[in-house]
C-alpha positions in Angstrom: 4.4 28.6 -21.4 2.5 26.5 -19.4 3.2 25.0 -15.8 2.7 21.7 -14.7 0.8 22.8 -11.9 -3.2 22.7 -11.8 -4.6 25.7 -12.6 -4.5 27.9 -9.2 -8.4 28.4 -9.2 -8.6 24.5 -9.5 -5.6 23.6 -7.2 -6.5 25.7 -4.6 -9.3 25.4 -2.2 -10.2 28.1 0.0 -10.9 26.9 3.4 -13.4 30.3 4.7 -14.5 30.5 8.1 -17.1 33.0 8.2 -16.6 34.5 11.8 -13.0 35.5 10.0 -14.6 37.7 7.5 -17.2 40.3 8.3 -18.3 40.7 4.4 -17.0 37.1 3.0 -18.2 38.0 -0.4 -15.8 40.8 -0.5 -13.2 38.4 0.8 -13.6 36.1 -1.7 -13.2 38.9 -4.4 -10.0 39.9 -3.1 -8.9 36.3 -2.9 -9.7 36.1 -6.8 -7.9 39.6 -7.4 -5.2 37.6 -5.9 -4.8 34.6 -7.7 -4.7 36.8 -10.8 -2.2 39.0 -9.4 0.2 36.3 -8.3 0.0 34.4 -11.7 1.1 37.8 -13.3 3.8 37.7 -11.0 4.8 34.5 -12.1 4.8 35.0 -15.7 7.0 37.9 -14.7 9.6 35.3 -12.7 9.3 33.5 -16.2 10.4 35.9 -18.3 13.2 37.2 -15.6 14.7 33.8 -16.1 14.7 33.6 -19.6 16.9 36.5 -19.4 18.9 34.8 -16.6 18.2 37.6 -14.3 16.1 37.8 -10.9 12.8 39.8 -10.4 13.1 42.3 -8.0 9.5 43.7 -7.8 7.5 41.8 -4.9 4.7 39.2 -4.6 1.4 40.5 -4.4 0.0 40.1 -0.4 -3.1 37.2 -0.1 -6.1 38.4 1.4 -5.7 35.5 4.0 -3.1 37.6 5.4 -4.0 41.4 4.0 -7.6 41.5 5.0 -8.5 40.1 8.6 -10.6 42.0 10.8 -10.0 42.7 14.4 -10.2 39.5 16.6 -11.1 37.6 13.3 -10.3 33.5 13.4 -7.6 32.3 11.3 -8.7 31.8 7.9 -6.6 28.6 6.3 -5.8 28.2 2.6 -5.1 24.7 1.6 -4.5 22.5 -1.4 -7.3 20.1 -2.2 -6.6 17.7 1.2 -4.3 14.5 0.0 -4.7 11.2 1.5 -3.9 10.5 4.9 -0.8 9.0 6.3 -2.1 5.5 6.3 -2.8 5.5 2.6 1.0 5.3 2.3 1.6 2.3 4.1 -1.7 1.0 2.7 0.0 1.4 -0.9 3.3 0.1 0.4 1.3 -3.0 1.2 -0.8 -3.7 -1.6 1.9 -2.7 -4.0 4.8 -4.3 -2.9 3.6 -6.9 -0.5 5.3 -5.1 2.3 4.3 -5.7 6.0 4.8 -4.8 9.2 3.6 -5.3 12.8 2.1 -1.7 14.2 5.4 0.7 14.7 6.2 1.3 18.6 6.6 4.9 18.8 9.6 5.1 21.4 11.5 2.7 19.8 11.4 4.9 16.3 11.9 8.1 18.0 15.1 6.4 19.9 16.5 5.0 16.6 15.6 8.3 14.5 17.9 10.1 17.7 20.4 7.3 17.4 21.0 7.8 14.0 20.7 11.8 13.8 23.3 12.1 16.5 25.8 9.5 14.8 25.5 11.5 11.8 26.6 14.2 13.0 23.5 16.2 13.5 23.3 18.4 16.8 20.8 18.8 19.7 19.5 22.1 18.6 18.9 20.8 14.9 17.2 17.8 16.1 14.6 19.4 18.5 14.3 22.6 16.8 13.5 21.6 13.6 11.2 18.8 15.0 9.4 21.8 17.2 9.2 23.8 13.9 8.1 21.2 11.5 5.5 19.6 13.7 4.8 22.4 16.6 6.4 19.7 18.5 3.8 16.9 19.1 4.3 15.1 15.9 4.6 11.0 15.5 6.5 9.1 13.2 3.3 9.2 11.0 2.8 12.7 11.7 1.6 14.2 8.5 1.1 17.9 6.9 -2.9 18.6 6.2 -1.9 20.2 2.9 0.9 18.4 1.6 2.5 14.6 1.6 5.0 15.4 4.5 5.7 13.0 6.8 7.4 12.4 9.8 9.6 14.3 12.5 11.4 16.5 9.6 8.7 16.3 7.0 9.8 14.8 4.7 8.1 15.2 1.2 7.2 12.5 -1.1 10.2 13.7 -3.8 12.6 13.2 -0.9 11.6 9.7 -0.1 12.2 8.8 -3.8 15.4 10.7 -3.6 16.7 8.5 -0.9 15.8 5.3 -2.2 17.1 6.1 -5.8 20.5 7.0 -4.2 20.4 4.2 -1.5 18.2 1.5 -2.5 20.9 -0.8 -2.7 22.0 0.3 0.5 18.6 -0.1 2.3 18.2 -3.4 0.6 22.0 -4.6 2.1 20.3 -3.9 5.7 17.7 -6.3 5.3 19.9 -8.8 3.7 22.0 -8.6 7.0 19.0 -9.3 8.9 18.1 -12.1 7.0 21.3 -13.6 7.4 21.2 -13.5 11.3 17.4 -14.5 11.4 16.9 -17.9 12.7 12.9 -18.0 12.1 12.5 -19.1 8.5 9.4 -16.8 8.1 11.3 -13.8 9.5 14.3 -14.7 7.2 11.9 -14.9 3.9 10.5 -11.5 5.2 13.9 -9.9 5.2 14.7 -11.4 2.0 11.6 -10.0 0.2 12.1 -6.4 1.6 15.7 -6.4 0.3 14.5 -7.6 -3.1 11.5 -5.0 -2.8 13.9 -2.1 -2.3 16.1 -3.1 -5.5 12.5 -3.0 -7.2 11.5 0.1 -5.9 15.2 1.7 -7.0 14.6 0.2 -10.5 11.0 1.8 -10.7 12.6 5.1 -10.0 15.3 4.5 -12.2 12.5 4.8 -15.4 11.2 8.2 -14.0 13.0 9.9 -16.8 12.2 8.1 -19.7 8.8 7.8 -18.3 8.1 11.5 -18.1 9.9 12.0 -21.5 7.8 9.2 -23.5 4.7 8.6 -21.8 1.2 9.9 -23.2 -0.1 12.8 -21.6 -2.6 12.9 -18.5 -5.9 14.5 -19.0 -4.7 17.4 -16.7 -1.6 17.5 -18.9 -3.9 17.5 -21.9 -5.9 20.4 -20.5 -2.6 22.6 -19.9 -1.4 22.0 -23.4 1.7 19.7 -22.7 4.2 18.5 -20.3 6.9 21.0 -19.8 10.4 19.6 -19.0 11.0 19.5 -15.4 14.4 19.2 -13.0 14.6 16.0 -11.5 13.1 16.6 -7.9 10.2 17.9 -10.2 10.4 14.4 -11.9 10.2 12.4 -8.5 7.1 14.5 -7.5 5.5 14.0 -10.3 6.0 10.5 -10.1 5.0 10.3 -6.8 1.5 11.7 -7.0 0.4 9.8 -10.1 -2.0 8.4 -7.8 -3.5 11.8 -7.5 -3.3 12.8 -11.2 -6.3 11.1 -12.6 -4.1 7.9 -14.5 -6.9 6.6 -16.6 -6.6 2.5 -16.7 -5.4 1.4 -20.0 -2.5 4.2 -19.9 0.9 3.6 -20.1 1.4 5.1 -16.5 -1.3 3.0 -14.8 1.3 0.5 -13.5 3.2 3.1 -11.9 0.2 4.9 -10.5 0.6 4.0 -6.9 4.4 3.1 -6.8 5.7 6.7 -5.9 3.3 6.7 -3.1 4.1 3.1 -1.8 7.7 4.3 -1.7 7.2 7.3 0.2 5.3 4.5 2.8 8.8 3.4 3.6 9.4 6.5 5.4 7.1 4.9 8.3 8.8 1.7 8.3 10.6 0.9 11.6 13.5 -0.3 10.0 14.1 2.5 7.5 12.1 5.4 8.5 14.5 6.7 11.1 17.5 6.2 9.0 15.5 7.8 5.7 14.8 11.2 8.1 18.4 11.2 9.5 19.7 10.9 6.4 18.1 13.9 5.0 19.4 16.0 7.8 23.1 14.6 7.2 23.0 15.5 3.7 21.6 19.1 3.9 24.7 19.4 6.1 26.9 17.6 3.7 25.8 20.0 0.7 26.3 23.0 3.6 30.4 22.1 3.8 30.5 20.8 -0.1 29.5 24.8 -0.9 32.2 26.2 1.0 29.9 27.4 3.7 31.7 27.5 7.1 30.9 26.9 10.4 28.0 24.7 12.0 25.0 25.6 10.3 22.5 26.6 12.6 19.0 25.1 13.1 16.9 27.6 11.2 19.5 27.7 8.3 19.2 24.0 8.1 15.7 24.2 8.3 15.6 26.8 5.5 17.3 24.6 3.4 14.7 21.9 4.0 12.0 24.2 3.4 12.6 25.3 -0.3 15.1 22.8 -1.3 18.9 22.7 -1.5 19.7 23.8 -5.2 18.0 27.1 -4.1 18.6 27.6 -0.4 22.3 27.1 -0.3 23.1 29.9 -3.0 20.9 32.3 -1.1 22.7 31.3 2.4 26.0 31.8 0.8 24.8 35.4 -0.4 23.4 36.3 2.8 26.5 35.2 4.5 29.0 36.8 2.2 27.0 40.1 2.6 26.5 40.4 -1.2 23.1 41.0 -1.5 22.6 39.4 -4.9 20.2 36.4 -4.1 19.3 37.1 -0.6 17.7 40.3 -0.9 15.5 39.6 -3.9 11.7 38.2 -3.5 11.6 34.5 -2.2 8.9 33.6 -5.3 12.2 33.8 -7.6 13.3 30.8 -6.1 10.2 28.7 -5.3 7.4 27.4 -7.2 4.1 29.3 -7.1 2.6 26.0 -5.5 4.8 26.2 -2.7 4.5 29.6 -2.0 0.8 29.8 -2.0 0.8 26.4 0.3 3.3 27.8 2.7 2.3 30.6 4.8 5.7 31.3 6.4 6.9 31.9 2.8 4.1 34.9 1.8 5.0 38.3 2.1 2.4 39.9 4.8 1.8 42.9 7.0 2.5 43.1 10.8 0.4 44.3 13.4 1.1 48.0 12.6 0.2 47.4 8.9 3.7 47.5 7.7 4.8 45.0 4.7 7.2 42.1 6.0 9.2 41.3 2.7 10.1 37.8 1.6 13.6 37.4 0.5 15.9 34.8 1.4 17.3 37.1 4.2 14.0 37.7 5.7 12.8 33.7 5.7 16.1 32.7 8.1 14.9 35.1 10.1 11.6 34.3 10.4 12.0 30.4 10.7 14.1 31.5 13.7 11.5 33.6 15.3 8.8 30.9 15.1 11.5 28.2 16.5 11.9 30.6 19.1 8.2 31.0 19.8 7.4 27.4 19.7 7.2 26.2 23.5 8.9 22.7 24.2 6.2 19.9 24.7 7.1 16.5 26.3 7.5 15.2 22.9 10.3 17.7 22.0 12.1 17.5 25.6 12.1 13.8 25.2 14.0 14.2 22.0 16.3 16.0 23.7 16.7 14.0 26.8 17.2 10.8 24.5 19.7 12.6 22.3 21.6 13.7 25.4 22.0 10.0 26.3 22.5 8.6 22.8 26.1 7.5 21.9 28.3 10.3 20.3 28.6 10.9 16.8 31.0 7.9 15.4 32.9 10.1 12.7 32.7 13.7 11.3 30.2 13.9 8.4 31.8 13.0 4.9 32.0 16.1 2.6 30.6 15.1 -1.2 33.0 15.1 -4.1 30.3 16.9 -6.2 28.2 20.1 -5.2 24.8 19.8 -5.7 23.2 21.7 -9.0 22.4 25.4 -8.1 20.2 27.8 -9.3 21.3 31.1 -10.2 
C-alpha cells in the first residue's frame, strides 16, 4: 500500500554544506542508498502491523550521522521549507478577517506562564520543554525550520486544529464574555466577530472526515495511486497543509485550501495562543494519569509524549515503567511515520563518538531527551519564564482526569 507522504526523494531536500564532506558525490550516493533502505524498512513495518506484531530489526543509519569527516560542519537534512510563521497570521487575517494589534511578547509570556501554572504544569515542565523545543530562545511566534511547529512548546498545525475541534465553543465563549464587558462599540463588534469565527472554524474542522472520504483526489494523491485511510490526527494534518498540497482552482477542496493554516494562526493570537499552548501540556498530563501512570511525569517524559504523540508515547512509557520491554525496547520507527523519523534527528539511530550504534527505541528516546535538556544551558528567556512561574498564583485545582483513555497503538 502506498502512503500519503510525498515520495521521499521529492519530499525531502538535502542541504549539503560542501565543507561537511570531503567527497560530496559519495555523500549523495550514501544518502540515496539510505532512502532506499528506509523505504524498505517502513514496508517491513507495514507488514508487521498487518500481522499485529512489532518489527525488531533496527532502521538504517542516515549518512548525515554515519558519514561525517573529522571536524566537519553539520549537515542538515530538511523537508522543503514551509512558510514562515507570518504566513499563518496572514491566512488568519485573510480567510477569517481576524485582526489583532501587534502582540506584546512580555504579556504573551506572562499569560502563558499563568495559564500553565493554573493548569497544574510544574516549573521544570514549563522551562525544560521550552528549552528543549526552542533552545531557550523562542518567542511566541517562534517557528521550526522544517515543520509547522510554533510557539513556546512548538505545537504543530494538527495540534491547533485538534484544540479548536474540541474547545471551539469554549474559546468563543471567552470572546463573548469580553464583548459583554466592552464599552467601546468597535471593540465589542470585534470580539463578537471573533466569537462567531471560532464557531465557523469548529464547523469547518467537523467537515474534515467527510472531505477526506468524498473529495476528488489531489494531483499528488493521483500520482501516488490514491488516498490511504488515516487516523484523525493525520487527517487534521492533511487539512492543515492543503495550502501546500497543490489544490487546483475549481477543485472541491479549493474553498478550504487556506483554512487549516489560518486556524493554526490562532496559536499566535494574544487571547488564545497562551491558553492553547498551556492546554496542550495540561492534556498530555491528563492522559498520563488517565492511563494509570503514577506520579508526576518528568519534563523528559512529557516531552516524549509531545514529540511522538500521545497515542504512541503513553503505551511506550507504560511499558518502560512496568519494565516488560514489550514496546519500549523496539525501534521507534514502529511508532512514528517515516516523515517524522526523517525530519527529526533526535529520533534517528546514530553513531556515538566511538563509532558505536546508539539505538533509537522508546526507552532510549526518553534518555536522549533528558540528556539534551540537561545540555541546553539556561538563557535569559528561560530564566525569565522560571521567575514568572515562581511569581504566578498557585494552581487553582488538581488537573481533572478524562473519563476516557485516548486511542492507543499496540
